[in-house]
C-alpha positions as CSV (number, residue, x, y, z in Angstrom):
1,M,-6.6,21.4,21.8
2,A,-8.6,22.2,25.0
3,A,-7.7,20.1,28.1
4,G,-11.4,20.1,29.3
5,G,-13.9,17.6,28.7
6,K,-16.0,20.0,26.7
7,G,-13.1,20.9,24.5
8,N,-12.1,17.2,24.0
9,G,-15.6,16.5,23.1
10,I,-15.5,19.1,20.4
11,V,-12.3,17.7,19.2
12,E,-13.7,14.2,18.8
13,S,-16.7,15.2,17.2
14,Y,-14.7,17.2,14.6
15,L,-12.5,14.0,14.2
16,V,-15.7,11.8,13.6
17,A,-17.1,14.2,11.4
18,Y,-13.9,14.7,9.3
19,N,-13.3,10.8,8.9
20,A,-16.9,10.3,8.0
21,V,-17.0,12.8,5.4
22,S,-13.8,11.7,4.0
23,F,-15.0,7.9,3.9
24,I,-18.0,9.2,1.8
25,G,-16.0,11.0,-0.4
26,W,-13.7,8.2,-1.2
27,A,-16.6,5.8,-1.2
28,Y,-18.2,8.1,-4.0
29,V,-14.9,7.9,-6.1
30,L,-14.6,3.9,-5.7
31,I,-18.4,3.3,-6.6
32,H,-18.3,5.5,-9.5
33,T,-15.0,4.2,-10.7
34,T,-16.4,0.8,-10.3
35,I,-19.6,1.6,-12.0
36,Y,-17.7,3.2,-15.0
37,L,-15.5,0.1,-15.4
38,L,-18.6,-2.2,-15.4
39,E,-20.3,-0.2,-17.9
40,H,-17.3,1.0,-20.3
41,G,-14.9,-1.9,-19.8
42,T,-11.5,-0.9,-21.5
43,D,-12.7,2.3,-22.8
44,L,-11.5,4.7,-20.4
45,S,-12.0,8.0,-22.4
46,G,-14.6,9.1,-20.1
47,L,-13.3,8.0,-16.8
48,F,-11.7,11.4,-15.6
49,D,-15.0,13.2,-16.5
50,R,-16.8,10.8,-14.1
51,I,-14.5,10.9,-11.0
52,G,-11.6,13.4,-11.8
53,Y,-12.7,16.4,-9.9
54,P,-14.3,14.3,-6.9
55,L,-11.0,12.7,-6.7
56,I,-9.2,15.9,-6.6
57,F,-11.5,17.5,-4.1
58,V,-11.4,14.5,-1.6
59,Q,-7.8,14.1,-1.8
60,T,-7.2,17.8,-1.3
61,G,-9.0,17.7,1.7
62,A,-6.6,15.3,3.2
63,A,-4.2,18.2,3.5
64,L,-6.1,18.8,6.7
65,E,-4.5,15.8,8.3
66,I,-0.9,17.7,8.2
67,F,-2.6,20.4,10.5
68,H,-4.2,17.7,12.7
69,S,-0.7,16.1,13.2
70,L,1.1,19.3,13.8
71,T,-1.3,20.6,16.4
72,G,-1.5,17.3,18.2
73,L,-5.2,16.7,17.3
74,V,-3.8,13.2,16.4
75,R,-0.5,11.3,17.3
76,S,0.4,10.4,13.7
77,S,4.0,11.6,12.8
78,A,3.8,14.8,11.0
79,L,6.5,13.8,8.8
80,T,4.9,10.5,7.6
81,V,1.6,12.3,7.0
82,L,3.3,15.1,4.9
83,M,5.0,12.3,2.8
84,Q,1.7,10.5,2.0
85,V,-0.4,13.8,1.5
86,Y,2.3,15.7,-0.5
87,S,2.9,12.8,-2.9
88,R,-0.8,12.5,-3.7
89,L,-1.5,16.2,-4.0
90,L,1.4,16.2,-6.7
91,L,-0.4,13.5,-8.5
92,V,-3.8,15.1,-8.5
93,W,-2.7,18.7,-9.0
94,G,0.6,18.3,-10.8
95,T,-0.6,15.7,-13.2
96,L,-4.3,15.0,-13.4
97,Y,-5.4,18.5,-13.0
98,V,-2.7,20.1,-15.3
99,F,-2.5,17.9,-18.3
100,D,-5.4,16.8,-20.3
101,Y,-4.3,13.8,-22.3
102,P,-5.5,10.4,-22.5
103,E,-2.3,8.8,-21.6
104,I,-2.8,10.5,-18.4
105,R,-6.5,10.9,-17.7
106,A,-7.7,7.7,-19.6
107,S,-5.0,5.0,-18.6
108,Y,-4.6,1.9,-16.9
109,P,-2.3,3.4,-14.2
110,L,-4.8,5.8,-13.3
111,V,-7.4,3.1,-12.6
112,L,-4.7,1.1,-10.7
113,M,-4.1,4.3,-8.7
114,V,-7.5,5.5,-8.1
115,L,-8.6,1.7,-7.1
116,A,-5.7,1.4,-4.6
117,W,-6.2,4.9,-3.1
118,S,-10.3,4.6,-2.7
119,I,-10.1,1.1,-1.3
120,T,-7.3,2.2,1.2
121,E,-9.0,5.2,2.3
122,C,-12.4,3.7,2.6
123,V,-11.1,1.1,5.0
124,R,-8.9,3.7,6.9
125,Y,-11.4,6.4,7.4
126,S,-14.2,4.1,8.4
127,H,-12.0,2.5,10.7
128,Y,-10.9,5.6,12.5
129,A,-14.5,7.1,12.7
130,L,-15.8,3.9,14.3
131,S,-12.9,3.7,16.8
132,L,-13.4,7.2,17.8
133,L,-17.0,6.0,18.7
134,D,-15.7,3.0,20.5
135,I,-17.0,0.5,17.8
136,E,-14.6,-2.3,16.7
137,I,-15.3,-4.3,13.6
138,P,-12.5,-7.1,13.6
139,V,-12.7,-7.6,9.9
140,L,-12.3,-3.9,9.4
141,L,-9.3,-3.8,11.8
142,Y,-7.8,-6.9,10.0
143,L,-8.3,-5.2,6.5
144,R,-6.8,-1.9,7.9
145,Y,-3.6,-3.5,8.7
146,T,-3.4,-6.2,5.9
147,L,-4.5,-4.5,2.5
148,F,-1.3,-2.4,2.4
149,Y,0.9,-5.3,1.8
150,V,-1.0,-5.1,-1.9
151,L,-2.5,-1.7,-2.0
152,Y,0.6,0.3,-1.0
153,P,2.7,-1.1,-4.2
154,A,-0.3,-1.1,-6.5
155,G,-1.0,2.6,-5.8
156,V,2.7,3.6,-6.1
157,T,3.1,1.7,-9.4
158,G,0.0,3.8,-10.7
159,E,1.5,6.9,-9.5
160,L,4.8,6.4,-11.1
161,L,3.3,5.5,-14.4
162,E,1.1,8.6,-14.2
163,M,4.1,10.9,-13.7
164,W,6.2,9.1,-16.2
165,A,3.4,9.6,-18.9
166,A,3.3,13.5,-17.6
167,L,7.0,14.1,-18.2
168,P,7.0,14.8,-21.9
169,H,4.2,17.4,-21.4
170,A,5.9,18.9,-18.4
171,S,9.0,19.4,-20.5
172,A,6.8,21.2,-23.0
173,I,5.7,23.6,-20.2
174,R,8.9,24.1,-18.8
175,P,12.1,22.0,-18.5
176,S,12.3,22.5,-14.7
177,F,8.8,21.0,-14.3
178,K,9.9,17.8,-15.8
179,A,13.0,17.9,-13.6
180,F,10.9,18.3,-10.6
181,L,8.7,15.4,-11.7
182,L,11.7,13.3,-12.0
183,L,13.2,14.3,-8.7
184,N,9.9,13.2,-6.9
185,M,10.0,9.7,-8.8
186,I,13.5,9.2,-7.7
187,N,12.5,9.9,-4.2
188,Y,9.7,7.2,-4.3
189,P,11.6,4.1,-3.3
190,P,12.9,5.5,0.0
191,V,9.5,7.0,1.0
192,L,7.7,3.9,-0.1
193,Y,10.1,1.7,2.3
194,K,9.5,4.1,5.2
195,L,5.8,4.0,4.8
196,Y,5.7,0.2,4.2
197,T,8.0,-0.7,7.3
198,H,5.9,2.0,9.3
199,M,2.7,-0.1,8.4
200,I,4.3,-3.5,9.0
201,R,5.4,-2.1,12.5
202,Q,2.0,-1.1,13.0
203,R,0.5,-4.3,11.9
204,R,2.5,-6.4,14.3
205,K,1.6,-3.9,17.3
206,I,-2.1,-4.1,16.5
207,L,-2.6,-7.8,15.2
208,G,0.4,-9.5,16.5
209,G,2.9,-11.5,14.4
210,K,6.5,-12.6,14.1
211,G,8.5,-10.4,16.1
212,G,5.5,-8.6,17.9
213,T,2.9,-9.0,20.3
214,K,-0.8,-8.6,19.9
215,T,-2.3,-5.5,21.2
216,N,-5.8,-4.9,21.9
217,S,-6.9,-2.4,19.8
218,K,-9.4,-0.6,22.2
219,A,-6.7,-0.3,24.7
220,T,-4.3,1.1,22.1
221,T,-6.7,3.7,21.0
222,A,-7.4,4.7,24.5
223,N,-3.7,4.9,25.4
224,A,-3.0,7.0,22.5
225,A,-5.3,9.6,24.1
226,G,-4.2,9.5,27.6
227,S,-6.5,9.2,30.4
228,S,-9.4,10.9,28.7
229,P,-11.4,8.8,26.2
230,A,-12.7,12.0,24.5
231,A,-9.3,12.9,23.7
232,R,-8.6,9.7,21.7
233,K,-6.1,10.3,18.9
234,K,-6.1,8.3,15.8
235,K,-3.0,6.5,14.5
236,L,-1.8,6.0,11.1
């Protein structure tokens, strides 16, 4: 990242654009999932046809966040970002894209996973984009650091059930593929614990609470970037 104001302005503009486009993508997935459920109720046979490929596309775009953290465009931990992005890419490419079976593409776990992901990301990306523009919406800030209490476990539950449903089909392709999915499932509890406790610490830092002191969110955003507001870094 360039040290000068012009370079920093380009970086900030890019991050605003990235977060705005990501918000639009996830909003599309959320809105169309909701509309489908209202129209078809428990008949999930056409859900993937409605939102499957937009979901894969917008989630794959999140791989850029690994690049952002590794290159210092943002101060998010590269390891934390990698864990989040990797698990989701495994779900969209290693299960949803590969296996065209109703227990995977037309299931309640898919609904649970998609709703948890899309709500989380709509809040997260809109919060980041607005913060970069020095716009603070208290309700959005509160939701950003509160909804994870419910949405993280909900999303993980959906993810694990999706992978569980894929195991017999993975075994038919190659036994090692099934073993690979099982290994990832076993790894979920420690990863969830790390991400969950990270968000709890972030909540205490931003909103205050037991064992923590409330921090002004604008000051936190500015301090993350150093002396130049244009070089502001988003934090996970």
